[in-house]
N, C-alpha and C positions, 0 to 999 in steps of 0.2 A: 334911282340903283342901278347899276349897268348889270344887266342878266347875261351878258356872254361869258362872263367868268364860269356861269354854270353849265354852259354848252358839252363840256365833256360829260357830266354826268348826267345830263339828258341823253348824251349819244349812249351813255351806256345802258342806261334803263329802255331806252327804246330800241336796241338790239336785242335786247333779252324780251320783250314784249311780241319783237316781228319772229324772231326765231321760235317762238310759242304758237303764233301764227301759222309757221312753216308747218309745226308738228302737227296741230290741230286741222291743217287744211288736209294733210297726209290721211291723218286717222279719218276724218268727214268722206274722204274720197274711199278708204276702204270700208266704211260702216254708213253710208247716206242716210241711214233710216235713225241714226242715234241724234239724240238732240243735245248731248253735251259738248261735243265739238264746237257748233255754232256758237253756243251762249259762251264760251272761252273765248273764240274768235271775237265777238262783237265785244266783249269787256278789256280785250288786250287792244284793239282799234280805240277803243273809246278813252283807254286812260293814253294812247300816243296823243291823241287829239286835244286833250286837255291840256299836255304837258307842252307841245306845240304851239298851243294858244299863247300860254301865260309864257312861253319863250318869246312870242311875238313870229312866229315862224307861219305866216299865214297860209303860203301854198300847201305846206306838209298836212297843217291843221284841215285845211279845205278837201285834200284828198281824201284824208283820214274821216273826214264829216261823211262824205259821199260813200264809201264803203261802210260806215256805220248806218247809213240810210238803208243801204240794199241788206245787210245782214241783218238789222231790224226785222224788214219785210220777210226774210228766211225764215228765223227763227219763229215769229209770230205765226207763219202760215203752218207750219211743222212737215212741211212735204220735203221728201228727200230733192237735193239740188239738181239740175241738170247738170250734164259735163260741160256745156258751154259757161255756165255759170260758174262752177269749180275754177276752169280755165280764168275766166276775168280775175277771180279771186285770188289766185296764184298772180297773175300779171300784176294785179293793184299792191299786192305785198311787195313785188320787186319793185315796182315803181316808188312806195312808201319809202320803201330802205335806203334808194337811191336820193330821193327827197330828202331824208332826212341826214346822210352823209352830207350833199351838198349845202343845206343850210347851216351845220353845222361848220361847213368849212367858209362859211360866208357868202356863199355861191348860190344863194336859193333860187337867185333868176334862171337860173339854166338848168333847173329840174322842169323836164319837158313831161307834164302829167296831163295835159289838155288832152291828148287821146284818151288816156285810161279814163278819165275824169267822164270824160263824153258817153265811152261805154257804161260805166257804173250807173249814169243817170239814164241810159234808155234801160237798162236793165231794170234799174227802180220802178222806172215808169209801166213797164208789163206789169209790175203789183199793184200799183197804184197812180194809173195816170195821172190824175186831178191832183194829188198832193206833190209828183214830182214834177210838174208844172208850173208849181206854186212856191216849190221849196227855194228858199233865197241862198245865195252863197254863204258858206260861213266866213264869217270875219272875225280877226283874232281883237282881243280885247284894246282898250284903250290903254295906255302907259299909267301908270299909277299916279296918284297926286297925293301930296304930302301935308294935306288940310287936317286941323287938328280940330275936334269938336264936332256938332252935330246929332241927327237924330236917327232913329232905324234901332233894329233888333242890336242887342248886343253880343259879339262875337268874342268868345275866350277863347284861346289853343295855345296849348301846350305839345311841344314838340319831343319826341324820345330822348333821353339823355345821351343816348349813343349816337345820335343822329350825327352824320356829316355834313359841313356846310349847312350850320340852323340857318346863318341868315337868309342863303340862298333858297330853302325849304320855306322860309317866312314868306319873304317876297313872290316866291310861286304860289303861295296859299292867297296872298294880297289880291293878286293878278285873277286866280282863279275866282274870287270871290266877287270882284269886278266885272265878271262874264256874268253875272246874276242880276247886279244892281250898284248902286252908288254907295261907295266906301268911304267915310270920315272917320275922324278922331282915331288915327291909328297911334297905339301907345305901347313901349314907346315908339318913336317916329323910325319911319323906314333909314334913318342914316345910320342910328343906333344897331340895326340888324348887323352891320359890318364889324361893331365893336368885339374885342376879342373875350370879354365879360359878357356879352348875349348869352341867357340861359337858356332861350327857345321858347319862351313865355310871351305873350303879346296879345292885346285886345283891338278891337275895331268896330265901328259901327255900320251894319247894313243896312240900306234901305230896298226891298224887294219884296215881289210879291209871293216869292216863292215858300214852300212848306220848309219847316224843322227838317224833316228828312231828306229834302235835295238839298240843303244848305250843308248839311252835314256830311252829303254823299259826295258834295263838292270839295270840302274841305279834306277828307280823307282821301280824295284820289289822288292829291299830290303826294303821299306819302310820308313816313316817319311821323305820325301823328299820335301821340299818346294820347291825348282828350281834349274833344270839344264840348263847348258848353255854349246854346243858343238860348236866347231869351231878353226880356227886360225891355223891349221895344213897344209893344202896345199891350200892356199888363198881360201877356202870356207867364206861361210859369215856366221858371229857369229847367231847359233840358239837358241833363249831362250826358253824354256819351264815350266811355273811355274805350281806348283801341281793342278791338277784336284779338285777341291770343291765347292760342290755345296752352301756349309754351311759355307766356312769361315775354321777359323783356329779350329783344333780341340780343344774341351778343359778337355779331357780325357789323362789320365797317367796310365800305369801299377806300382801299390803300392806292396810289394812283403806283404803277408797276416801276417807274422811273425812281422812285423811293425804293423801293425791293431792290431793285438793279443797284442803287448807291450803297446800299446796306451791306449788298453781297462784294462788292468792290472793295468795301473797307473793311470786311469781314476776311478777305483774300488777303489785304495787305496785313491784317495782324496775324494770319495762320504763318506767313512769310517771316515775320518778326517774331511769330513763338518757335518758330524752325530757330532762328537763329540764336534765341535766349537760351533753350536748348543744348546747342552746340556748346555755348559760353561756359553753361552749368557742368557741361561734362568735362570741360578743360581745367575751370579754376577748382572744383572738387571742393567746393566752401559749401556746408550744410546751409547756410542762411540762404544761399543763392539757390541752392535746390528746391528748398521749400516754395520758394517765390516761384519760380518756374514750374512746378509742379501746380501750384493753384492757380497760376495764370494759365498754364495749357487746361485745366479742368475748367475753367469759368469760358475759357474761348471757345472751348470746344460746345459747352452747352450753349455758348451763344450762336455758335457756328448751325448746330442742329436746328435750335430755333428759327432762325432765319431761313435756313433751306426749308423747312416744314412750311412757313409762311407763303415760300414760290410756288409748293406745290399743288397743282390743279388738275381736277379730276378730268380726266379724256373726253367726256361726254360735251366739253364746253367745243370741243371741235368737231366730234363725230356729230354732233345734234344738227350739221348741216348737210350732211350727206345722203339720209336717205331724199330729200329732194332732190339734189344732184342727181343719183342713181333713177328715180323717177322719171325725171326731165329727159335723160339719155336714153331710157327704154322707151318711151315713147317717140321719140326722135327717131328710133333705130326699129319700131313697132315689133317691140320685144316683150313678153311679160316677164318681170322680175321680182320677185319677194327679197326682200333685205331685210337683213336682221344684222343687229348689232348687240354685242357680248361684252361683258367686263367694263361698261362704262364708267363704273367707281373706281377704275384704277386712275392713280394719280402719276403726274410727270412735273418736273420741273418748266415752268410756265415759258421759259428761253425755249427750251425743245417743242414743248406743244405749239406755240406759234409757228416754228419752220417747218411742222410735221404737215399742215392742210396739204400742200401744193404735191407732195410724193403721191400721198394718199387720192387725190384728185385725180391723176395721171395713171394711177393702177386702177381704180375704181372704173374710169373712163373706159380702160382697157379692158376690163374684166365685162362690163357689159358689152362692149363690139365686139371683141376678138374670142373673148371666152363662152359667153350666153348663147346659145344658137336660137334662131328664130321657130315661132312656136310651130311650124309644120316640119321644121327639120327634128325638133324636140320628137314630135309624134313619131313619124317616123323610125328612131331610135328606141322607141318605147319608152320615153321618159316622158313626164309632166310636161304639158306645154308653159308652167311656168317656170323657168329657172330660179337657182337660188344663190344669193350672194352673201358672205357672213364676213361683216369686220368685227374681229376679235380682239380683246388686250387681256393680256395674262402676266402676273408678275412671277418674275424665273431670278431667285437668289436674288442679286443687286441690279439686274435690270428688267427692264420691261418687253414681252414678244408682245408685235401688233401685227396680226395675219390677216390676210384677202382670200377668203377662199370661194371659188366658185363651181359649179357643179355641171360645168359645160363640156365643151368638144376637147378639152386639154390643147397641148402646144404639139402639133406635128413635126418632130424630133428630124425624120427623114427630110422634110420642107427647109426646115431650117437648117442643116447641114449641107443641103445641096447648093444653099443661095451661099451661105458661108465659104463652101470649097468655090465657087464661081468668083467672089470678092476677095478671096486670098487670106481669110480670117483665120483659117485653121491649117493645122497640117494637111499636106496632100493625103495622107495616107491614114487619116482620120477614119472610122467606120462608122461609128454612133459615138455621140453627145452624151456625157454626164451632166448631172444637175449644173455642178458647178462650170462645165464648159457652158452649157447652155444659156446660162444667164450671165455669162462674159459676153457670150456672141450677142443674145437681145441688147444688153447694155451699150454696145457700140453706137455713138452718135450717127442717126441717119438709117439703123438697119431696121428693115420693116419687111416683114412678107404678106402685107395687104397689098391686093391687085390693084386698089385705086384708094387716093386720101379722100379723107371726108371729113367734115367737119368735126367731126368727135375723135379721129386718129389717124396714123396710116402713114404718118411724118417721120416715122422712128425715132421719137424724143420721150416718149413716154419713159419707159424704163430708164432708159439714160438718165433723166432729171431725178427718177427717183434714187437710183444709185448714188448719185453723184451728191443729195442733197443728204442720205441717210450716212454714205460715208463721214461727210464733214462734220455731221453731227455726234461723232465716234461711233458710231452704230454699225451693223452688217445686215444685208438684205440675202435670205436663200429663197431658192423656188422648188418646188415639188409637181410635178405633173405625170398625169395619166391620160391617156388617148382614150377619148370618149367617155371619162369620169370627172375631169376637172382640173384646175389649175391652183396652187395657194404660193402666196408670197408672204415671207415672213421676216419682217424687221425686229431686230433687235437693238434695245436704245438704253443708255445708261439713265438712271433714274434722274440726276443731273448734272449739270456737266460744268459748274464754277469750281468745284471743289471735288476732287478725288482720294481716295486713297490709290496708293501705287507701290510696285515693287519697283526700289531703284537698283539697276543693274549697271555693271562695268564693262567695259569693251575698251582696252587700253587706255587711254587716260581719259578717256571721257565717260561720263555717267549718261544713261537713259531711265525712263521713266515709263511702267508698264501697269496700268489700270488693273487691278485687281479684279476689278467685275468680270475679266477674261482669263484668268488666270485659275488654273484647274487645281495643279500640283507640281513640284519639281523633282527633277530627278539629278543623276548625276553622268554625265558622258564620261564614259571608258570604264565605267563600272555595270556595264549592262549591256545585253546581248543587242547586236547590229544588223542591220540587212539592208535591203533595197525595195523600191516600192516604186514603180512605174521611171526606174532610171534614176532616182531620186535616193540619198542616202536615208534610213530611218532606224528606229530602234524598236525594240521590241518592249512594250509596257503592259504586264502582264494579260500577256496573250493577245494583245492589241497593237499592231504597225502603224507606228504614228511618225511622218515625214518630219526631217531637222531640217533648220534654216540655221546656218552659222553666221550668226550677225556681224563677226567682223569682217568674212570674207563678202556678206552682202552689203554694208558699208565702207567696203575697202581700206579697213584701219590696219595701218603698216604698227612698225616697233617691235617690240621684243615676241619671240614667239609664244601663245598660250598655254597654259600647262595641260598635261595630258589627262589629266581628271579637271572636269570643269562643271558648272549646274546647267541644269537644261531646265528652262521655265514652260512647261506644256500649257499652250493655250487653247482654249476650248470656247467654240463660239457655236453653237445648237448641236449638229453630230460632226462636226469638223475638229479635227485636232492637230495641232502642231507642237514642236519642240523647238524652242530656240535658243540656241547655245550661246552663252555667254561667257567672259573672264571671270565674275566674280559676283556674287550679290550683297550689295551694302545694306539693305535692311527695307523696313515698310515706312512709308509715311505719307502725311496727306500734302498733295500739293494743288495749286490755284492755276487751274489751266487757262493759257493765255493764247491769242489766235496766233497763229504761223501761217506766213506766205512764203513757199517753199520757193526756192530759186528755182529759174528754168534747168529744166534736167534733172532736179532730185528725185530720188525714186520715192513711189507714192506710198510712204511708210511710215510718215508723220502725220500725227493730228493734230500738235498743238506744240506749246512750249510751257516751260517754268524755271519759277526763280529757287533754286534752293537756298538751305538755310545759312550758307557761307557769301551768299550773294552773285554765286555764279550759275549763268541759265543751264537748263539742260533740256534736251528733244522729249517729247512726248512719244512713245511707239504707236503706232496705229494698228491695233490687234486683227481688223478686217484685212489690212493691208499683207499681214503676214502668215494668216490662217490661209 
């Protein structure tokens, strides 16, 4: 049986275990005397070794085996680890992660693990020299045989009913058993494992000197095992072990993200068709058609909500890799940083979450490098030598706000303004920079106030990359900074990108969509007090001055003159507000967001396009580009 088809399952599970290794190593570094972290790391590495061996990834299994040897001595010794030992384990975890990726990609031979493996052996030798020299290299088990019949212990296995790819799990268990001894009498045969009607029940005989407990542990280590029965070989009593579970059967399965993407595309087409059906029903005014349209709308809305919910993923799946990043950058710069994460349970669409990693990496590296001062400098300013960076996620109405806050030196506005004036990025008469102006200057490609370029930052690309990516996701980014107290970057993102509820506005003969996520309210132009704000036309809305943008003028729309009294759509992003003046409002509807490649020279005010119910496309306005 070809196990390569289960490579993605192995990759997903290995990444989970290696992520746990990183988290536990960080905890062990903070609490060296605690016994729990080393035990957790040992179990995670042991599981990766077992899975790699059953998949036939010898180099991955060998490296994990050497890590396991060192960890075993550390957990038995009970002594706090030396700093160099922790650094070695961090390096080994990184090497193991790269080796896993290469193995799954079919390039395991490219995995350069010899140096780390030798360092692990030398570290192990310091604990038990004789055993380290005698330790044989771990070898992956031989491929399974399909022989039927034989003697030995009778092993009966029942997989969980909800287990994904039961045939793959069964084959992994057979491979695991072969690492313990000779396997014979597999029933049903391995070829039957791939059949659709395979229910996850199978038996085999195992000739081994291992104990019942060791056999059970080996079988269960593969995962998704509901029950194991060991016995019948040498007159032993049968031993049955049900799966250990406090909460009953798991109700979770792994689903390929591409299937969810395909479902979302299909529901998007259904939403467009639903809009067309509703328009036809309104034209025909036939009660029978109206009833069908209402029922289709209700069912498709329920289906849409379920699919969107299935795509929602807690942000910890991205956030969990950042404690290690901050720790490594801080050590590189000889700084002390306490990193905190808040709101890890907040959920975002997986498509947004996958794109969020790079912007956060750039902003976190900048926070450590530019924001947090050295311990000496912090002491001179009366601060604790250890700086603090907080990564937080908070739900705000129909959007999510993600912030990165540090308690460092803050941004020197005078220094930024001086360089911006020299480079002609701001008006020559500008005396100070507001938060919005400061962000626009810092986000210019290549702009940096760093005295020198380092391996961490200084090239002027971090904030530019973050700003570009967040805007592409239909979000916005804000900055707040105070000299001597720190800086905060706040990113606001829609919960999902695929299907959004939007306000449809008319300008001339064209229709435009504005996501309701950023619509605060509406007003009427011509029936409200007007004023000016920094040279711009503005209106006074409940004692607050709101600048206006005339969409007709911005987009150079011709045709008949607009009516004197017309709608104003008030957009709100954080603390900023802008009123968008349109010719008319056509109502609200759910739209399917499609990618939009704007022609060269187009104003940066469009975030995508959609197909209306009548089949005519409409552009989606980017709230961040208007506010």
